[in-house]
C-alpha positions as CSV (number, residue, x, y, z in Angstrom):
1,X,159.2,-79.4,138.7
2,X,155.5,-79.7,139.2
3,X,152.7,-81.4,137.3
4,X,150.9,-79.0,135.0
5,X,147.0,-79.1,134.8
6,X,146.8,-77.1,131.6
7,X,148.9,-75.1,128.9
8,X,147.8,-72.0,131.0
9,X,149.9,-73.3,134.0
10,X,152.9,-73.5,131.8
11,X,154.8,-70.3,131.1
12,X,155.3,-69.1,127.6
13,X,159.0,-69.5,128.3
14,X,158.3,-73.3,129.0
15,X,156.2,-73.8,125.8
16,X,158.9,-71.9,123.8
17,X,161.5,-74.4,125.1
18,X,159.4,-77.2,123.7
19,X,160.2,-75.6,120.2
20,X,164.0,-75.1,121.0
21,X,164.0,-78.8,122.2
22,X,162.5,-79.9,118.9
23,X,165.0,-77.6,117.1
24,X,168.1,-79.2,119.0
25,X,168.8,-75.7,120.3
26,X,169.2,-76.5,124.0
27,X,172.1,-77.3,126.1
28,X,172.4,-80.8,127.4
29,X,171.1,-79.6,130.9
30,X,168.2,-77.9,129.3
31,X,167.4,-81.0,127.2
32,X,167.2,-83.0,130.5
33,X,164.9,-80.4,132.1
34,X,162.6,-80.4,129.2
35,X,162.5,-84.3,129.0
36,X,161.6,-84.5,132.7
37,X,158.9,-82.0,132.3
38,X,157.5,-83.8,129.5
39,X,157.2,-86.9,131.6
40,X,155.0,-85.1,134.0
41,X,153.1,-82.7,132.0
42,X,150.4,-84.2,129.7
43,X,149.3,-80.8,128.2
44,X,152.9,-80.1,127.2
45,X,153.2,-83.7,125.8
46,X,150.3,-83.1,123.6
47,X,151.7,-79.8,122.4
48,X,155.0,-81.6,121.7
49,X,153.3,-84.4,120.0
50,X,151.2,-82.0,117.8
51,X,154.3,-80.1,116.8
52,X,156.1,-83.3,115.9
53,X,153.1,-84.2,113.5
54,X,153.0,-80.6,112.0
55,X,156.8,-80.7,111.3
56,X,156.4,-84.3,109.9
57,X,153.7,-83.2,107.5
58,X,155.5,-79.9,106.5
59,X,158.7,-81.8,105.9
60,X,156.9,-84.3,103.8
61,X,155.0,-81.5,101.7
62,X,158.3,-79.8,101.0
63,X,159.6,-82.9,99.4
64,X,156.9,-83.3,96.9
65,X,157.8,-82.1,93.5
66,X,155.3,-80.6,91.0
67,X,155.2,-82.6,87.8
68,X,157.0,-80.9,84.8
69,X,153.7,-80.6,82.9
70,X,152.2,-78.3,85.7
71,X,155.4,-76.2,85.7
72,X,155.1,-75.7,82.0
73,X,151.4,-74.8,82.2
74,X,152.0,-72.3,84.9
75,X,155.0,-70.7,82.9
76,X,152.9,-70.7,79.8
77,X,149.9,-68.8,81.7
78,X,152.4,-66.4,83.2
79,X,153.6,-65.5,79.7
80,X,150.1,-65.2,78.3
81,X,149.2,-63.0,81.3
82,X,152.3,-60.6,80.4
83,X,151.3,-60.4,76.9
84,X,147.7,-59.7,77.9
85,X,148.6,-56.7,80.0
86,X,151.4,-55.7,77.7
87,X,154.5,-56.6,79.6
88,X,155.8,-59.2,77.3
């Protein structure tokens, strides 16, 4: 397993395995291979770190709940639009 100078030096398959690694979709042997690669490839490590940040932000965003007042305003506006276009 050699060092990579840029993401261009890593195959698309290698990059795809980073996502599988994050998803927990690899065998024990493949997990070891990806971990070893990350120890030697700064660019893949940066890609991995960026994906971790993105996943964290998305997860946090998906846990936020809109206030009931906003939901009510949206539903009211939908009803108004339906009446305006003759569907209500």
